[in-house]
N, C-alpha and C positions, 0 to 999 in steps of 0.2 A: 566633139566626137573625133574618135582616132580609129582610122582602117575601119571605120563602120561601126566600130561600138561605142557608144554613150560612155563615158568616163565619169565618174560617181567625184563627187569634191571631198576632199580630206575633213574629215567631222572633226578629228582634233590634232590639228596640224604641231608639228613639231621642226624648229629648223634642223635641216640636214647638216649632218657631224655634231653634233650634240648628243649628250650622252641620255638615254633614256632618263624616265623620273615616273618614280612609285607616288599612287594617288592613296593620300590619307582624309579621308574625309571628317572635316569636323564633326559628327553626330554622334549625339548619344554621349558627351562626356568620355568617353576613352582615353586614356592618358596613353599615347604609342608607343613611349618610350616603355613606360613599364607593359602594352602589350607583347613588344616585341623580345620582352626579353624574358616573361614570367610562361612559364610552357603551361601552367594551368590554366592559364585565359586561351577560352576558343580562337581561333583565325580563321576568317573564310576570305579566300583568294579567289576574282574574278578577272575577270578579260574585260577594261573596260572601266573608264571611270566611272558613268553614268549608271553601269550597271552595282560597283560598289557600293555607292552611294543609296542607291533605291535598297540594297539587301541591309547594309546596315539599318536606314529608313524602316522598314518592315520589320526588321529581327530585331533589332538592338545588341546585336554581336559583329566585333569589330572585323569591318571588313575592307580591307584593301585592295585597288584596283592598279593591274599593269595595262601598258599602254597598247599590249597587242601581243599576238602570239610570237611574231619575229621583232620584237622591242628591244631582242639581244644580238640582231644579227650581223649588226658592221662589230660590236666591241667585243662578243662572244665572251665575257667572264660577266660573273654574277657582281649584279651592285653592290656596292660595300652596303648600305643599309640591308640589304638582304643576307649579305654575308656575318653581318652582326649579330643577325637574329638568332632564340634558340630554337631549334625546329623539333629538339625533342618532346614533343605533345603525344 
């Protein structure tokens, strides 16, 4: 407890100072390299690894997971994987 407020344990810890990572679930046999460059393939983006796996398992749609809304707070730049993707959908 800190200052009378109970602290939640980190659910998806990542070492401080490391670059944020994107979660690409390996479900439904999607080729992620193809999904990221082929604008005809629909793409879902969620916050959280578990949500992306759940959406993909339940819908079959390629769904990538971002580690959280503040995943870029330290770097303030777009991850190379996202920069290289074709976003004209």
